[in-house]
N, C-alpha and C positions, 0 to 999 in steps of 0.2 A: 598239285592243289595250288590255287592262285590266292595271293597275298590279298586282303581286303584294308583299303586304308578309307578311314571316314575321317574327313576335316570339317571341322565344327567353329564356326566364328560366333562368338556370343558378343554382343555389343549390349552395354547397359548403360541407359539413358535418364536422367532426372528432370522430371518436368520443375520450371518454376515454382508452381505452388508445393510440391514435394519438398523442393530443398529450404525453401522458406519456412515449413513446418519444422523439418528435422533440425536447420538451424537455431531456432527457438530453444530448442532441446540441449544443446550444445551447452555446456557450461561456461559461464561468465561471457556468453556471447549474445549480444541483442540482436533481436531480430533486425535484420535488414533489407533492403530490395535485392533481391536474389535475380542473377541473369545468369542463363547456361548460354555456353559457346556452342555455336551452330555446328554440327557435325557433318561433314562431307558424306554422302552415301559411298561405301567401300565400291571400288569397280570390280564388277565380277571377271576374275582372272578364268582363262579358259587354259588349261593343261592338259596336255597331251596324256593319256594313260600312260601309255610307255615311258615318258619323259618325267613323269611326276616325281620330285625328289622326296624321299622318305621324311614325313612330319609326324610330330607327335599327333596321339591319337584326337587329342582336343586342343584348340588354340583359344585363349580366352585373352581377349583384347581389353587392354583397362581402359576403367571409364574415362569419358573425356573430364578434364578439368572444368571445373565451375568457381565461376568468377561472383564474389559475394562482394557488394558495394555496400558500405556502413550506410544505413539511410539516416538522412540530419535527424538528429534530436528534436521531436515536438515539445512545443511549449507544454510544461505541466496544464493541465485541465484545473480551473480552479476548484479546489475541493469543497464539496458540499459540506456544510456545518453538519456533526452530529446530532441528531434531536436530544436534545436535554431532558433528563426524566427526575423524578422525584429523588432518584438517588443521587444524582448530580448535585441537585439542591441539598441534601442531607451533607454530603461531603463538603460542600461549600461553607455550612453553618459549621461544622466538625473544625475546618481550617481555621475559620474565622475564631473560636473557642481556643484553641490551642495557641493561637496567636496572641491572644488578648488574657486569657485566663491562665495558660500554663499546658505546658504539654501533657501533663497527667491531670487534667483538670475532672475526667472521670474516675479517676481511682482515689483522688487526696480532695475530696470534698471539705475538708478544713484548710485548706490553702488561702491566703490572703487574696490571691486574684479570683478564685473561685467566689468566695464571700462578697467580694467586692460586684463582680462584673457579671456573674452568672445569671441573676435576674435582670439586669440592665441589659444584657444580650439577648435575652427571650423577649423583653419586650420590644426592643429595636428589630429583631427579626419578624415580629407579627406587626409591628407597624411599617416597615419595609414592605413586608407582603401584601398589608392592605393598600399600599402606592400602587403596586402592581395588579390588582384585583382578587386579592381573596384574603380571607381571614387568617390563615396561617399560610407558612412555606408551603407546606406538603400539599395545599390544595392549589396552589399556582396554577391555572387553566392552560396554558400554552408555553411553546417556545421562547417567543419571544419575552414574555413575562419571566420565566425561568431565567434566561440569559441575563436580564436586566437585574433580577434579585441577586444573581451570582456575582455579577460585575460588581455590586452596591456590599455585599460582604467581602468581597476581596480587598476594596477600598477603605473600609470603617476603621477608624483609628482613635486612640485617645488622645483628645487636646484638651487641656486645661481642665481634667477630671470630669471630662463628659465625652461621649461617642459621637463621632464626629463622621460625615462621609468625606471622602478623600477628595471630591470636586466642590467642597463648602468653602466659600470666600472668606468667611468670617469663624 
């Protein structure tokens, strides 16, 4: 009986697209430009059947090395502003009340800050909302009016026992 030898040569290649996709999944690796090294086609070797040296049943050729060049970091795109909602308006009013009336203005309605500034702030909120086109802050019509109202809330302060906007010169 004659011995049968089967020589198998496996060559694994990775396309640029697949390599780019896989490199994006590698932890702590930034997606980059991927270029595969060209692999020359292996020359077919003719071996006489009688002179063929004994080889393993299968030969696996290592995949070609893939060079990954880091792509230049693109400039961050200008972030689009988050659409401000009624929730953001209420949060701004809460921040303002905490700053002026005191941190526990909801629980301690007998505090000096609450008694002195709660009604004044309520009136100020309504007057400021009217400047931006609504009779109350929760009814402000659009993103720009809410943005302006929130900015006013963050700037209001007490000067000479009066509520004054941050950019008021007097």
